[in-house]
C-alpha positions in Angstrom: -5.5 -5.7 -4.5 -3.8 -8.1 -2.1 -1.9 -9.7 -5.0 -0.4 -6.4 -6.0 0.3 -5.6 -2.4 2.1 -8.9 -2.0 4.2 -8.2 -5.1 5.2 -4.8 -3.8 6.0 -6.1 -0.3 8.1 -8.9 -1.8 10.0 -6.4 -3.9 10.6 -4.2 -0.8 11.9 -7.2 1.1 14.3 -8.1 -1.7 15.5 -4.5 -1.9 15.8 -3.7 1.8 16.8 -7.1 3.2 18.8 -8.2 0.1 17.3 -11.7 0.4 15.3 -13.9 -1.8 11.5 -14.1 -1.5 9.3 -17.0 -2.5 5.7 -16.0 -3.2 3.0 -18.6 -2.9 -0.6 -17.9 -3.9 -3.0 -18.7 -1.2 -6.8 -18.5 -0.8 -8.7 -15.3 -1.6 -8.2 -12.8 1.3 -5.2 -14.6 2.7 -2.0 -12.6 3.5 0.8 -14.3 5.4 4.5 -13.8 5.6 6.6 -16.7 6.7 10.3 -16.9 7.6 11.7 -20.4 7.7 8.2 -21.8 7.8 7.1 -19.7 10.8 4.4 -17.1 10.4 5.6 -13.6 11.3 2.7 -11.7 9.8 -0.9 -12.8 9.4 -3.4 -10.4 7.9 -6.2 -12.4 9.5 -9.9 -11.7 8.8 -9.1 -8.1 7.8 -7.1 -9.3 4.8 -10.3 -10.5 3.2 -11.6 -6.9 3.5 -8.5 -5.5 1.9 -6.9 -4.2 5.1 -3.4 -5.5 4.8 -0.2 -5.0 6.9 1.9 -2.1 5.6 5.2 -2.8 3.9 7.1 -1.2 6.7 5.4 -3.5 9.3 6.2 -6.6 7.2 9.9 -5.6 6.8 10.2 -4.8 10.5 8.7 -8.1 11.4 11.0 -10.1 9.1 14.0 -8.1 10.3 13.1 -8.7 13.9 12.6 -12.4 13.3 15.9 -12.8 11.4 17.9 -10.9 14.1 16.3 -12.6 17.0 
């Protein structure tokens, strides 16, 4: 599930932010979003259980980081 979620979040970032997204496969249960090498979202231990940050939360965190 996290792989599909990552693909959907990446597509949403491309669409809403009009920016390029590089996806890197990590370990099982890992979900992180980085901007310029800095982590802006980390799913933490809950990601291994399938509890992932929402697309809206990811977009808001990226937008905040880029505007800040």
